[in-house]
C-alpha positions as CSV (number, residue, x, y, z in Angstrom):
1,X,-120.3,-108.0,24.9
2,X,-121.7,-108.5,21.5
3,X,-119.8,-111.8,21.2
4,X,-122.2,-113.4,23.9
5,X,-125.2,-111.8,22.3
6,X,-124.3,-113.2,18.9
7,X,-124.5,-116.7,20.2
8,X,-128.3,-116.3,20.2
9,X,-129.6,-116.9,16.7
10,X,-132.5,-114.5,17.1
11,X,-130.3,-111.7,18.4
12,X,-127.6,-112.4,15.8
13,X,-130.3,-111.9,13.1
14,X,-131.5,-108.7,14.7
15,X,-127.9,-107.5,14.8
16,X,-127.6,-108.1,11.1
17,X,-130.9,-106.1,10.5
18,X,-129.6,-103.3,12.5
19,X,-126.2,-103.2,10.7
20,X,-128.2,-102.6,7.5
21,X,-130.0,-99.6,8.6
22,X,-129.7,-96.4,6.6
23,X,-128.3,-94.1,7.7
24,X,-125.8,-96.4,9.4
25,X,-125.4,-96.0,13.2
26,X,-123.3,-97.9,15.7
27,X,-124.7,-101.1,17.1
28,X,-125.8,-101.2,20.7
29,X,-122.8,-102.1,22.7
30,X,-124.5,-104.1,25.4
31,X,-127.3,-106.5,25.7
32,X,-129.7,-104.2,27.7
33,X,-129.5,-101.7,24.8
34,X,-129.9,-104.3,22.2
35,X,-132.9,-105.8,23.9
36,X,-134.6,-102.4,24.3
37,X,-134.0,-101.6,20.6
38,X,-135.4,-105.0,19.6
39,X,-138.6,-104.7,21.7
40,X,-139.2,-101.1,20.5
41,X,-138.5,-102.1,16.9
42,X,-140.7,-105.1,17.1
43,X,-143.4,-102.9,18.7
44,X,-143.1,-100.4,15.8
45,X,-143.3,-103.1,13.1
46,X,-146.2,-104.8,14.7
47,X,-148.0,-101.4,15.4
48,X,-147.5,-100.5,11.6
49,X,-149.0,-103.8,10.4
50,X,-151.9,-103.7,12.8
51,X,-152.7,-100.0,12.3
52,X,-152.5,-99.0,8.7
53,X,-154.5,-95.9,9.4
54,X,-154.7,-93.8,12.5
55,X,-153.3,-94.2,15.9
56,X,-152.5,-97.4,17.9
57,X,-155.3,-98.3,20.2
58,X,-155.3,-100.5,23.3
59,X,-158.7,-100.7,24.7
60,X,-159.6,-96.9,25.1
61,X,-156.0,-95.8,25.0
62,X,-154.6,-94.2,21.9
63,X,-151.2,-93.2,20.5
64,X,-148.3,-92.8,22.8
65,X,-150.3,-93.6,26.0
66,X,-151.2,-97.0,24.4
67,X,-147.6,-97.6,23.5
68,X,-146.4,-96.8,27.0
69,X,-149.0,-99.1,28.7
70,X,-148.2,-101.9,26.2
71,X,-144.4,-101.8,26.8
72,X,-144.9,-101.5,30.5
73,X,-147.4,-104.4,30.6
74,X,-145.0,-106.6,28.6
75,X,-142.3,-106.1,31.3
76,X,-144.7,-106.8,34.1
77,X,-145.8,-109.9,32.3
78,X,-142.2,-111.1,32.0
79,X,-141.7,-110.6,35.7
80,X,-144.8,-112.7,36.6
81,X,-143.9,-115.5,34.3
82,X,-140.3,-115.5,35.5
83,X,-141.6,-116.0,39.1
84,X,-144.1,-118.6,37.8
85,X,-141.5,-120.8,36.1
86,X,-138.4,-120.1,38.4
87,X,-139.7,-118.6,41.7
88,X,-139.6,-121.7,43.8
89,X,-143.4,-121.8,44.2
90,X,-143.6,-118.3,45.4
91,X,-145.2,-117.0,42.4
92,X,-148.3,-117.6,40.3
93,X,-148.9,-120.4,37.9
94,X,-148.0,-119.4,34.2
95,X,-151.7,-119.7,33.2
96,X,-153.8,-116.9,31.6
97,X,-156.2,-117.2,34.4
98,X,-153.6,-116.2,37.0
99,X,-151.3,-113.9,35.1
100,X,-154.0,-111.7,33.6
101,X,-155.6,-110.7,37.0
102,X,-152.1,-109.9,38.2
103,X,-151.4,-107.7,35.3
104,X,-154.8,-106.0,35.8
105,X,-153.9,-105.3,39.5
106,X,-150.5,-103.9,38.3
107,X,-152.3,-101.6,35.9
108,X,-154.7,-100.3,38.5
109,X,-151.9,-99.5,40.9
110,X,-149.5,-98.0,38.4
111,X,-151.9,-96.1,36.1
112,X,-155.0,-95.8,38.4
113,X,-157.3,-97.4,35.9
114,X,-160.7,-98.5,37.2
115,X,-161.0,-102.2,37.8
116,X,-163.1,-103.0,34.6
117,X,-160.9,-100.9,32.4
118,X,-157.7,-102.6,33.9
119,X,-159.1,-106.1,33.3
120,X,-159.8,-105.2,29.7
121,X,-156.4,-103.7,29.2
122,X,-154.7,-106.6,30.7
123,X,-156.4,-109.0,28.2
124,X,-155.4,-106.5,25.4
125,X,-151.8,-106.3,26.4
126,X,-151.5,-110.0,26.4
127,X,-153.2,-110.4,23.0
128,X,-151.1,-107.7,21.5
129,X,-147.8,-109.3,22.5
130,X,-149.1,-112.8,21.4
131,X,-149.9,-111.3,18.0
132,X,-146.5,-109.6,17.8
133,X,-144.9,-113.1,18.3
134,X,-143.2,-112.4,21.6
135,X,-145.6,-114.5,23.7
136,X,-146.8,-118.1,23.0
137,X,-149.9,-119.8,24.3
138,X,-150.0,-123.6,24.9
139,X,-153.4,-125.1,25.7
140,X,-153.1,-128.0,28.3
141,X,-155.7,-129.6,30.4
142,X,-158.2,-127.0,29.5
143,X,-156.0,-124.1,30.5
144,X,-153.9,-121.5,28.5
145,X,-150.3,-121.6,29.6
146,X,-148.2,-118.5,28.7
147,X,-144.5,-118.5,27.8
148,X,-142.1,-116.1,26.1
149,X,-140.9,-117.4,22.7
150,X,-137.4,-116.5,23.6
151,X,-136.4,-116.7,27.3
152,X,-133.9,-113.8,26.9
153,X,-136.8,-111.3,26.6
154,X,-138.5,-112.7,29.8
155,X,-135.2,-112.2,31.6
156,X,-134.9,-108.7,30.3
157,X,-138.5,-107.7,31.2
158,X,-138.1,-109.2,34.7
159,X,-134.9,-107.2,35.1
160,X,-136.6,-104.0,34.0
161,X,-139.3,-104.6,36.7
162,X,-137.0,-105.4,39.5
163,X,-134.9,-102.3,38.8
164,X,-138.1,-100.2,38.7
165,X,-139.5,-101.8,41.9
166,X,-136.2,-101.6,44.0
167,X,-134.2,-98.9,42.3
168,X,-133.5,-97.0,45.5
169,X,-133.8,-100.0,48.0
170,X,-130.7,-102.1,47.8
171,X,-131.5,-104.1,50.9
172,X,-135.0,-105.1,49.6
173,X,-133.6,-106.0,46.2
174,X,-131.0,-108.1,47.7
175,X,-133.5,-110.0,49.8
176,X,-135.5,-110.7,46.6
177,X,-132.4,-111.8,44.6
178,X,-130.1,-113.5,47.2
179,X,-132.1,-116.8,47.3
180,X,-131.5,-117.2,43.6
181,X,-127.7,-116.4,43.3
182,X,-126.8,-119.9,42.6
183,X,-129.7,-120.8,40.3
184,X,-128.8,-120.8,36.5
185,X,-132.4,-119.5,35.6
186,X,-131.6,-116.2,37.3
187,X,-128.0,-115.8,36.0
188,X,-129.3,-113.5,33.2
189,X,-131.8,-111.6,35.3
190,X,-129.5,-110.5,38.0
191,X,-126.8,-108.8,36.0
192,X,-129.4,-107.1,33.8
193,X,-131.2,-105.9,37.0
194,X,-128.0,-104.4,38.5
195,X,-127.2,-102.8,35.2
196,X,-130.4,-100.7,35.2
197,X,-129.8,-99.5,38.8
198,X,-128.4,-96.1,39.8
199,X,-124.7,-96.2,40.4
200,X,-125.0,-96.3,44.3
201,X,-127.3,-99.1,44.3
202,X,-125.4,-101.1,41.7
203,X,-122.3,-100.6,43.7
204,X,-123.9,-101.9,46.9
205,X,-125.2,-105.0,45.1
206,X,-121.9,-105.8,43.6
207,X,-120.3,-105.5,47.0
208,X,-122.8,-107.9,48.4
209,X,-122.1,-110.4,45.5
210,X,-118.4,-110.2,46.4
211,X,-119.2,-111.1,50.0
212,X,-121.5,-114.0,49.0
213,X,-118.7,-115.2,46.8
214,X,-116.7,-116.3,49.9
215,X,-119.4,-118.9,50.6
216,X,-119.1,-120.3,47.1
217,X,-115.4,-121.1,47.0
218,X,-115.7,-124.1,44.7
219,X,-117.6,-122.5,41.9
220,X,-117.6,-118.8,42.8
221,X,-120.8,-118.2,41.0
222,X,-121.5,-114.8,42.6
223,X,-118.2,-113.5,41.4
224,X,-119.3,-114.4,37.8
225,X,-122.6,-112.6,38.4
226,X,-120.7,-109.6,39.5
227,X,-118.5,-109.8,36.3
228,X,-121.4,-110.1,34.0
229,X,-122.9,-107.0,35.8
230,X,-119.9,-105.0,34.8
231,X,-120.0,-106.4,31.4
232,X,-123.6,-105.2,31.2
233,X,-122.4,-101.6,31.8
234,X,-123.5,-101.2,35.4
235,X,-122.2,-97.9,37.0
236,X,-120.1,-99.5,39.7
237,X,-117.5,-97.5,41.8
238,X,-113.8,-98.0,41.1
239,X,-113.0,-100.0,44.2
240,X,-115.4,-102.9,43.9
241,X,-115.0,-102.8,40.1
242,X,-111.3,-103.5,40.6
243,X,-112.0,-106.2,43.3
244,X,-114.0,-108.0,40.6
245,X,-111.3,-107.8,38.0
246,X,-108.5,-108.8,40.5
247,X,-110.6,-111.8,41.7
248,X,-111.0,-113.0,38.0
249,X,-107.3,-112.6,37.4
250,X,-106.4,-114.5,40.5
251,X,-108.8,-117.3,39.6
252,X,-107.2,-117.4,36.1
253,X,-103.7,-117.8,37.5
254,X,-104.6,-120.3,40.3
255,X,-107.1,-122.6,38.7
256,X,-106.1,-125.3,36.3
C-alpha cells in the first residue's frame, strides 16, 4: 500500500503535495492510481508552463488529441526502454536512434499517421517528456542514451503497455512475462501489469504464478509477485486470492 510508496522520496513528496490540495480529497489508495495521478498532474503543470496562451500543441496536433498522444507515447517509450535495459538483448538499445523509430512505428500503427508525421511526432513526444523532467538524455560515444529519471515510472509505463497489448490474451502475456519471473528488474512491472488487466485475465495469471511458485521452493518469488498483484488491487477471483493468502500465512508459520 502507501507505506511502500512512501519509501520512494519522489512519491512521498508527491503524496505531501496531494494532501495539501484544496478542496481536500482522499489520497490514491494504490501505486497504480498514484502513478497515473502523478503523470497527469506533471503533464498539466508542464503544459501550463509551456503554453501560456492557447492550446497544447504537439506537431500538428492540438488540445486533447495532443495530450492523448503525448501520454500514450510516454508509455510506449517506457516499454521500449524497459526492454532495452532489462530484456535480455531481445529489445532495442536505449539510444535515441533506435527508440525514436520504434515510437514512430507505434504511432503509425495506433493512430494511422503518415510516416513523416509519425517521425516528427515521435521526436516531439521525446522532447516533451525530456522538458517535463521525466526523461534524461546522456551523450556517450556520439550517441544519445535515454533513461527515465525515476525507474518507477518506466515500470508503470511498461505495465500500461503490456496490459493494453495483452489485455484479453492471458496465454501470450504469460509467454512474455514468464522468462522474467525471477528477475528483480521485473518485480515492479509484473504486478502492475496484472493490476491493469480485466478480472478474468488477472485471475488466470495469478493462478499461473501459483503454479510457477512450486518450482521456486527456496525463495518462492512467484508467490510474492502474486501477493504484490493483490496489493496493487488486481481483480482476482476469491479462490486464488485465498490461495495466495494461505501460502503467505503458511510461510510465516514455517520459516524461521
